[in-house]
N, C-alpha and C positions, 0 to 999 in steps of 0.2 A: 925936370930934375936934372941935376948936373951929372956929368959923366962919372964922377967919383962915387956919387950916391948909387947910381945904377950898378957899378962894379961891386960895391959893398953888398947890395941886395942879391946880386947873382951869386956871390961867394957864400952868403948866408943860406940861400936856397940850395946850393950844391951840398953844403954841410948838413942841412936838414934831411935832404934826400938820402945822403950817404948813411946818416944815423938810422933812419927808418929801415933802409936796406940791411944794415948790420943787425939790427934788432930782429928783423924777420928771419935772417939766416940763422941766428942763434936759437930763436924760438923753434924753427923747423927742425934743427938738429936735435933739440931736446925731445921734440915729439917723435922723431924717428927712432929714438932709443927706447920708447915705451911700446912694448908689444901688447896689443889689446888682448891677446890670448892669455897673457900672464895675469890679467885682472879677473879674479874670481868673484869679488864682492866689493861693495862700498859701505855696507852697514852689517851689523851682526845678524839681522833677520834675513840676510841673503844666504846664510850658511845653515847647514844641517848635518847631522852625523851621516856617515857613508852607509853604515849598517844600523839596524834597529838594536837598541840596548848596547851600543858601542859608540861612545863619543870620543874615542881616541883618534879617529880619523874623520875629519870634517871636510865636506865638499859643498859646492854651490847647491842650493835647494833643488834646482832642476836635475841634478845628478844623483840626489839622495834616494834611498829606498822609500817606498810608501809605508810608513809606520802607523797609519791610522788605525789598523786593527791589531797592532802589537800589544802584548801585555805590559802592565806596569812593572817596573824594576825597582825594588826597594823604596816604594812610595813616590818616586819621581816618574815623570813621563819618560818612557824608555830611552829616547835619544839623548837624554841629558844626565845619565848616570855613568860614573867612571867605575873602575874595577873595585874600589873600596866602598861603593854604594853612596858616594857623595855626588850631589848634583854637579854636573860639569858640562855646561852648555857650550855650543860652538859660537865663535865670534869671528869678526873680520879684523885682521891685523895686517896692515900694509898691503891691502888688496888681496890677501890670502885668507882662506877659511882655516881656522885653527881651533883646537879645543882649549878652553880656559884651564 
């Protein structure tokens, strides 16, 4: 190879390495801004009402009360009824558990 070709390949290599480095720095800075503790859920079935018969406050399933022996509320399973008796299940919205 000629001296000019080698120089061009070296320059291209430096540009590629710099681009990869820049992409990794940006990617890591984005990851650093995501706090794992802020992620409560990834799907609706990851969420449940905090208290039985009260779907106004939703939490991750592992933090919810055990409502397996709770009575039915207005014909719906107790964790899915709002104050007016309408079924109101919990869901996952932007990695947070919320009532629909």
